[in-house]
Biotite code that builds the C-alpha atoms (Angstrom):
import biotite.structure as struc

atoms = struc.array([
    struc.Atom([11.203, 1.745, 10.565], chain_id="A", res_id=1, res_name="ASN", atom_name="CA", element="C"),
    struc.Atom([8.166, 2.949, 8.657], chain_id="A", res_id=2, res_name="ASN", atom_name="CA", element="C"),
    struc.Atom([6.519, 1.572, 5.516], chain_id="A", res_id=3, res_name="ASN", atom_name="CA", element="C"),
    struc.Atom([5.732, 4.182, 2.902], chain_id="A", res_id=4, res_name="CYS", atom_name="CA", element="C"),
    struc.Atom([3.540, 3.608, -0.159], chain_id="A", res_id=5, res_name="LEU", atom_name="CA", element="C"),
    struc.Atom([5.194, 5.169, -3.210], chain_id="A", res_id=6, res_name="VAL", atom_name="CA", element="C"),
    struc.Atom([4.702, 5.507, -6.950], chain_id="A", res_id=7, res_name="LYS", atom_name="CA", element="C"),
    struc.Atom([7.905, 4.697, -8.871], chain_id="A", res_id=8, res_name="ILE", atom_name="CA", element="C"),
    struc.Atom([8.320, 5.426, -12.575], chain_id="A", res_id=9, res_name="VAL", atom_name="CA", element="C"),
    struc.Atom([11.290, 3.730, -14.232], chain_id="A", res_id=10, res_name="LEU", atom_name="CA", element="C"),
    struc.Atom([13.262, 5.025, -17.216], chain_id="A", res_id=11, res_name="ASP", atom_name="CA", element="C"),
    struc.Atom([11.418, 2.605, -19.523], chain_id="A", res_id=12, res_name="ASP", atom_name="CA", element="C"),
    struc.Atom([8.076, 4.132, -18.439], chain_id="A", res_id=13, res_name="GLY", atom_name="CA", element="C"),
    struc.Atom([7.051, 1.256, -16.168], chain_id="A", res_id=14, res_name="THR", atom_name="CA", element="C"),
    struc.Atom([5.036, 2.519, -13.195], chain_id="A", res_id=15, res_name="ALA", atom_name="CA", element="C"),
    struc.Atom([5.137, 0.637, -9.900], chain_id="A", res_id=16, res_name="LEU", atom_name="CA", element="C"),
    struc.Atom([3.087, 1.106, -6.751], chain_id="A", res_id=17, res_name="ASP", atom_name="CA", element="C"),
    struc.Atom([5.181, -0.274, -3.941], chain_id="A", res_id=18, res_name="ALA", atom_name="CA", element="C"),
    struc.Atom([6.067, -0.049, -0.295], chain_id="A", res_id=19, res_name="HIS", atom_name="CA", element="C"),
    struc.Atom([9.524, 1.051, 0.779], chain_id="A", res_id=20, res_name="VAL", atom_name="CA", element="C"),
    struc.Atom([10.836, 0.736, 4.294], chain_id="A", res_id=21, res_name="CYS", atom_name="CA", element="C"),
    struc.Atom([12.000, 4.072, 5.652], chain_id="A", res_id=22, res_name="LEU", atom_name="CA", element="C"),
    struc.Atom([14.348, 3.799, 8.628], chain_id="A", res_id=23, res_name="PRO", atom_name="CA", element="C"),
    struc.Atom([13.493, 6.113, 11.521], chain_id="A", res_id=24, res_name="ALA", atom_name="CA", element="C"),
    struc.Atom([14.141, 9.793, 10.725], chain_id="A", res_id=25, res_name="SER", atom_name="CA", element="C"),
    struc.Atom([14.875, 9.057, 7.053], chain_id="A", res_id=26, res_name="THR", atom_name="CA", element="C"),
    struc.Atom([12.924, 10.801, 4.297], chain_id="A", res_id=27, res_name="THR", atom_name="CA", element="C"),
    struc.Atom([12.250, 9.530, 0.774], chain_id="A", res_id=28, res_name="LEU", atom_name="CA", element="C"),
    struc.Atom([14.853, 11.998, -0.465], chain_id="A", res_id=29, res_name="THR", atom_name="CA", element="C"),
    struc.Atom([17.394, 10.642, 2.008], chain_id="A", res_id=30, res_name="GLY", atom_name="CA", element="C"),
    struc.Atom([16.578, 7.084, 0.980], chain_id="A", res_id=31, res_name="LEU", atom_name="CA", element="C"),
    struc.Atom([16.937, 7.724, -2.745], chain_id="A", res_id=32, res_name="ILE", atom_name="CA", element="C"),
    struc.Atom([20.147, 9.737, -2.251], chain_id="A", res_id=33, res_name="ASN", atom_name="CA", element="C"),
    struc.Atom([21.677, 7.152, 0.084], chain_id="A", res_id=34, res_name="GLY", atom_name="CA", element="C"),
    struc.Atom([24.830, 5.202, -0.760], chain_id="A", res_id=35, res_name="ALA", atom_name="CA", element="C"),
    struc.Atom([23.077, 1.913, -1.560], chain_id="A", res_id=36, res_name="ASP", atom_name="CA", element="C"),
    struc.Atom([22.693, 1.633, -5.372], chain_id="A", res_id=37, res_name="PRO", atom_name="CA", element="C"),
    struc.Atom([19.464, -0.389, -5.039], chain_id="A", res_id=38, res_name="PHE", atom_name="CA", element="C"),
    struc.Atom([16.062, 0.369, -3.562], chain_id="A", res_id=39, res_name="LEU", atom_name="CA", element="C"),
    struc.Atom([14.433, -2.574, -1.793], chain_id="A", res_id=40, res_name="ASP", atom_name="CA", element="C"),
    struc.Atom([10.694, -2.465, -2.556], chain_id="A", res_id=41, res_name="ILE", atom_name="CA", element="C"),
    struc.Atom([7.659, -4.640, -1.936], chain_id="A", res_id=42, res_name="THR", atom_name="CA", element="C"),
    struc.Atom([5.088, -4.343, -4.713], chain_id="A", res_id=43, res_name="ALA", atom_name="CA", element="C"),
    struc.Atom([1.448, -4.147, -3.654], chain_id="A", res_id=44, res_name="VAL", atom_name="CA", element="C"),
    struc.Atom([0.989, -7.752, -4.812], chain_id="A", res_id=45, res_name="ASP", atom_name="CA", element="C"),
    struc.Atom([3.573, -8.811, -2.215], chain_id="A", res_id=46, res_name="GLY", atom_name="CA", element="C"),
    struc.Atom([6.529, -9.502, -4.489], chain_id="A", res_id=47, res_name="THR", atom_name="CA", element="C"),
    struc.Atom([9.809, -8.118, -3.274], chain_id="A", res_id=48, res_name="GLN", atom_name="CA", element="C"),
    struc.Atom([12.446, -6.791, -5.634], chain_id="A", res_id=49, res_name="ARG", atom_name="CA", element="C"),
    struc.Atom([15.484, -4.588, -5.834], chain_id="A", res_id=50, res_name="LEU", atom_name="CA", element="C"),
    struc.Atom([15.330, -1.617, -8.182], chain_id="A", res_id=51, res_name="VAL", atom_name="CA", element="C"),
    struc.Atom([18.510, 0.051, -9.410], chain_id="A", res_id=52, res_name="ASN", atom_name="CA", element="C"),
    struc.Atom([18.243, 3.687, -8.354], chain_id="A", res_id=53, res_name="LYS", atom_name="CA", element="C"),
    struc.Atom([19.867, 4.731, -11.648], chain_id="A", res_id=54, res_name="ASN", atom_name="CA", element="C"),
    struc.Atom([16.794, 3.356, -13.477], chain_id="A", res_id=55, res_name="ASN", atom_name="CA", element="C"),
    struc.Atom([14.293, 5.457, -11.495], chain_id="A", res_id=56, res_name="ILE", atom_name="CA", element="C"),
    struc.Atom([12.843, 8.425, -13.383], chain_id="A", res_id=57, res_name="ARG", atom_name="CA", element="C"),
    struc.Atom([10.622, 9.539, -10.506], chain_id="A", res_id=58, res_name="SER", atom_name="CA", element="C"),
    struc.Atom([9.622, 8.456, -7.020], chain_id="A", res_id=59, res_name="LEU", atom_name="CA", element="C"),
    struc.Atom([6.811, 10.096, -5.083], chain_id="A", res_id=60, res_name="SER", atom_name="CA", element="C"),
    struc.Atom([4.525, 9.280, -2.178], chain_id="A", res_id=61, res_name="PRO", atom_name="CA", element="C"),
    struc.Atom([1.363, 7.594, -3.440], chain_id="A", res_id=62, res_name="ALA", atom_name="CA", element="C"),
    struc.Atom([-1.791, 9.634, -3.250], chain_id="A", res_id=63, res_name="ALA", atom_name="CA", element="C"),
    struc.Atom([-3.539, 8.480, -0.097], chain_id="A", res_id=64, res_name="VAL", atom_name="CA", element="C"),
    struc.Atom([-7.273, 9.137, 0.181], chain_id="A", res_id=65, res_name="PRO", atom_name="CA", element="C"),
    struc.Atom([-8.723, 10.852, 3.247], chain_id="A", res_id=66, res_name="SER", atom_name="CA", element="C"),
    struc.Atom([-10.791, 8.828, 5.689], chain_id="A", res_id=67, res_name="SER", atom_name="CA", element="C"),
    struc.Atom([-13.921, 10.623, 4.359], chain_id="A", res_id=68, res_name="ASP", atom_name="CA", element="C"),
    struc.Atom([-13.123, 9.346, 0.861], chain_id="A", res_id=69, res_name="GLN", atom_name="CA", element="C"),
    struc.Atom([-12.699, 5.846, 2.269], chain_id="A", res_id=70, res_name="LEU", atom_name="CA", element="C"),
    struc.Atom([-16.104, 5.991, 3.944], chain_id="A", res_id=71, res_name="ARG", atom_name="CA", element="C"),
    struc.Atom([-17.671, 6.850, 0.573], chain_id="A", res_id=72, res_name="ARG", atom_name="CA", element="C"),
    struc.Atom([-16.014, 3.755, -0.904], chain_id="A", res_id=73, res_name="ALA", atom_name="CA", element="C"),
    struc.Atom([-18.998, 1.650, 0.133], chain_id="A", res_id=74, res_name="ARG", atom_name="CA", element="C"),
    struc.Atom([-20.913, 3.150, -2.788], chain_id="A", res_id=75, res_name="SER", atom_name="CA", element="C"),
    struc.Atom([-21.422, 1.153, -5.985], chain_id="A", res_id=76, res_name="GLY", atom_name="CA", element="C"),
    struc.Atom([-18.127, 2.409, -7.396], chain_id="A", res_id=77, res_name="SER", atom_name="CA", element="C"),
    struc.Atom([-16.036, 0.457, -4.880], chain_id="A", res_id=78, res_name="PHE", atom_name="CA", element="C"),
    struc.Atom([-13.543, -1.784, -6.683], chain_id="A", res_id=79, res_name="ASP", atom_name="CA", element="C"),
    struc.Atom([-12.263, -4.521, -4.363], chain_id="A", res_id=80, res_name="PRO", atom_name="CA", element="C"),
    struc.Atom([-9.437, -5.422, -6.759], chain_id="A", res_id=81, res_name="TYR", atom_name="CA", element="C"),
    struc.Atom([-8.168, -1.862, -6.733], chain_id="A", res_id=82, res_name="ARG", atom_name="CA", element="C"),
    struc.Atom([-8.494, -1.685, -2.942], chain_id="A", res_id=83, res_name="ALA", atom_name="CA", element="C"),
    struc.Atom([-6.137, -4.653, -2.692], chain_id="A", res_id=84, res_name="LEU", atom_name="CA", element="C"),
    struc.Atom([-3.884, -3.482, -5.532], chain_id="A", res_id=85, res_name="GLY", atom_name="CA", element="C"),
    struc.Atom([-4.761, -6.406, -7.800], chain_id="A", res_id=86, res_name="LEU", atom_name="CA", element="C"),
    struc.Atom([-5.679, -6.881, -11.435], chain_id="A", res_id=87, res_name="SER", atom_name="CA", element="C"),
    struc.Atom([-9.227, -7.999, -12.287], chain_id="A", res_id=88, res_name="GLN", atom_name="CA", element="C"),
    struc.Atom([-8.009, -11.503, -13.142], chain_id="A", res_id=89, res_name="ASN", atom_name="CA", element="C"),
    struc.Atom([-6.218, -12.139, -9.830], chain_id="A", res_id=90, res_name="ALA", atom_name="CA", element="C"),
    struc.Atom([-6.742, -15.588, -8.372], chain_id="A", res_id=91, res_name="GLY", atom_name="CA", element="C"),
    struc.Atom([-7.753, -16.440, -4.818], chain_id="A", res_id=92, res_name="LEU", atom_name="CA", element="C"),
    struc.Atom([-4.141, -16.992, -3.710], chain_id="A", res_id=93, res_name="ASP", atom_name="CA", element="C"),
    struc.Atom([-3.185, -13.510, -4.924], chain_id="A", res_id=94, res_name="ALA", atom_name="CA", element="C"),
    struc.Atom([-6.228, -12.050, -3.137], chain_id="A", res_id=95, res_name="VAL", atom_name="CA", element="C"),
    struc.Atom([-5.190, -13.743, 0.119], chain_id="A", res_id=96, res_name="LYS", atom_name="CA", element="C"),
    struc.Atom([-1.573, -12.577, -0.212], chain_id="A", res_id=97, res_name="ARG", atom_name="CA", element="C"),
    struc.Atom([-2.576, -8.986, -1.012], chain_id="A", res_id=98, res_name="ALA", atom_name="CA", element="C"),
    struc.Atom([-5.070, -8.960, 1.858], chain_id="A", res_id=99, res_name="TYR", atom_name="CA", element="C"),
    struc.Atom([-2.518, -10.149, 4.411], chain_id="A", res_id=100, res_name="HIS", atom_name="CA", element="C"),
    struc.Atom([0.100, -7.654, 3.244], chain_id="A", res_id=101, res_name="ILE", atom_name="CA", element="C"),
    struc.Atom([-2.282, -4.691, 3.320], chain_id="A", res_id=102, res_name="ARG", atom_name="CA", element="C"),
    struc.Atom([-4.064, -5.705, 6.522], chain_id="A", res_id=103, res_name="ALA", atom_name="CA", element="C"),
    struc.Atom([-0.699, -5.969, 8.280], chain_id="A", res_id=104, res_name="ARG", atom_name="CA", element="C"),
    struc.Atom([0.137, -2.400, 7.214], chain_id="A", res_id=105, res_name="LEU", atom_name="CA", element="C"),
    struc.Atom([-2.959, -0.905, 8.844], chain_id="A", res_id=106, res_name="TYR", atom_name="CA", element="C"),
    struc.Atom([-3.611, -3.306, 11.736], chain_id="A", res_id=107, res_name="HIS", atom_name="CA", element="C"),
    struc.Atom([-3.996, -1.574, 15.134], chain_id="A", res_id=108, res_name="PRO", atom_name="CA", element="C"),
    struc.Atom([-1.337, -3.827, 16.712], chain_id="A", res_id=109, res_name="ASP", atom_name="CA", element="C"),
    struc.Atom([1.217, -2.225, 14.453], chain_id="A", res_id=110, res_name="ARG", atom_name="CA", element="C"),
    struc.Atom([0.529, 1.140, 16.095], chain_id="A", res_id=111, res_name="PHE", atom_name="CA", element="C"),
    struc.Atom([0.335, -0.112, 19.686], chain_id="A", res_id=112, res_name="ALA", atom_name="CA", element="C"),
    struc.Atom([2.314, 2.188, 21.920], chain_id="A", res_id=113, res_name="GLY", atom_name="CA", element="C"),
    struc.Atom([2.295, 5.019, 19.382], chain_id="A", res_id=114, res_name="ILE", atom_name="CA", element="C"),
    struc.Atom([0.238, 8.099, 20.175], chain_id="A", res_id=115, res_name="ASP", atom_name="CA", element="C"),
    struc.Atom([-1.296, 8.630, 16.742], chain_id="A", res_id=116, res_name="LEU", atom_name="CA", element="C"),
    struc.Atom([-3.020, 11.871, 15.855], chain_id="A", res_id=117, res_name="ALA", atom_name="CA", element="C"),
    struc.Atom([-6.810, 11.339, 15.806], chain_id="A", res_id=118, res_name="PRO", atom_name="CA", element="C"),
    struc.Atom([-7.000, 11.775, 12.009], chain_id="A", res_id=119, res_name="GLU", atom_name="CA", element="C"),
    struc.Atom([-4.255, 9.160, 11.527], chain_id="A", res_id=120, res_name="MET", atom_name="CA", element="C"),
    struc.Atom([-6.021, 6.690, 13.812], chain_id="A", res_id=121, res_name="ALA", atom_name="CA", element="C"),
    struc.Atom([-9.282, 7.276, 11.887], chain_id="A", res_id=122, res_name="ALA", atom_name="CA", element="C"),
    struc.Atom([-7.451, 6.798, 8.610], chain_id="A", res_id=123, res_name="TYR", atom_name="CA", element="C"),
    struc.Atom([-5.897, 3.469, 9.642], chain_id="A", res_id=124, res_name="THR", atom_name="CA", element="C"),
    struc.Atom([-9.269, 2.187, 10.884], chain_id="A", res_id=125, res_name="ARG", atom_name="CA", element="C"),
    struc.Atom([-10.957, 3.246, 7.629], chain_id="A", res_id=126, res_name="ALA", atom_name="CA", element="C"),
    struc.Atom([-8.232, 1.622, 5.527], chain_id="A", res_id=127, res_name="MET", atom_name="CA", element="C"),
    struc.Atom([-8.493, -1.630, 7.450], chain_id="A", res_id=128, res_name="LEU", atom_name="CA", element="C"),
    struc.Atom([-12.297, -1.629, 7.010], chain_id="A", res_id=129, res_name="ARG", atom_name="CA", element="C"),
    struc.Atom([-11.834, -1.032, 3.274], chain_id="A", res_id=130, res_name="ARG", atom_name="CA", element="C"),
    struc.Atom([-9.283, -3.864, 2.999], chain_id="A", res_id=131, res_name="ILE", atom_name="CA", element="C"),
    struc.Atom([-11.543, -6.216, 4.980], chain_id="A", res_id=132, res_name="ASP", atom_name="CA", element="C"),
    struc.Atom([-14.529, -5.299, 2.800], chain_id="A", res_id=133, res_name="MET", atom_name="CA", element="C"),
    struc.Atom([-12.544, -5.915, -0.406], chain_id="A", res_id=134, res_name="ALA", atom_name="CA", element="C"),
    struc.Atom([-11.337, -9.292, 0.861], chain_id="A", res_id=135, res_name="TYR", atom_name="CA", element="C"),
    struc.Atom([-14.851, -10.345, 1.867], chain_id="A", res_id=136, res_name="ASP", atom_name="CA", element="C"),
    struc.Atom([-16.258, -9.299, -1.511], chain_id="A", res_id=137, res_name="MET", atom_name="CA", element="C"),
    struc.Atom([-13.626, -11.234, -3.465], chain_id="A", res_id=138, res_name="LEU", atom_name="CA", element="C"),
    struc.Atom([-13.596, -14.361, -1.321], chain_id="A", res_id=139, res_name="MET", atom_name="CA", element="C"),
    struc.Atom([-17.411, -14.640, -1.163], chain_id="A", res_id=140, res_name="ASP", atom_name="CA", element="C"),
    struc.Atom([-18.949, -12.619, -4.021], chain_id="A", res_id=141, res_name="PRO", atom_name="CA", element="C"),
    struc.Atom([-22.467, -13.752, -3.139], chain_id="A", res_id=142, res_name="GLU", atom_name="CA", element="C"),
    struc.Atom([-22.306, -12.059, 0.270], chain_id="A", res_id=143, res_name="SER", atom_name="CA", element="C"),
    struc.Atom([-21.424, -8.663, -1.261], chain_id="A", res_id=144, res_name="ALA", atom_name="CA", element="C"),
])
């Protein structure tokens, strides 16, 4: 199984950034065209829900920045809330939940035993650094 970050737009115009679990050798197209009428998603804030496939207007892989773009994130434009997929008014519990969900996605233990391409390994390391930096900034703003 593989987690895939996607952008879902529903018929009512609601846009969701969420993770879907793709079974081995299944594509997004195969998942959306499968027999199950519902799509099991985990929103970036950690809430899990079922979405009726008939209510989906579009589903696409989320735009994922390159590791070079992630390295530049340390500049003054870095938004720790956005890095964790949170709104600006998120509380500490939401920050902790979002951190644990995202850190689990990119943690090296998750890829143990997998021979990742060098650019993929660099990307996962950069993402984990970005997630850690966002968490540190939000949990202790004075240290940032």
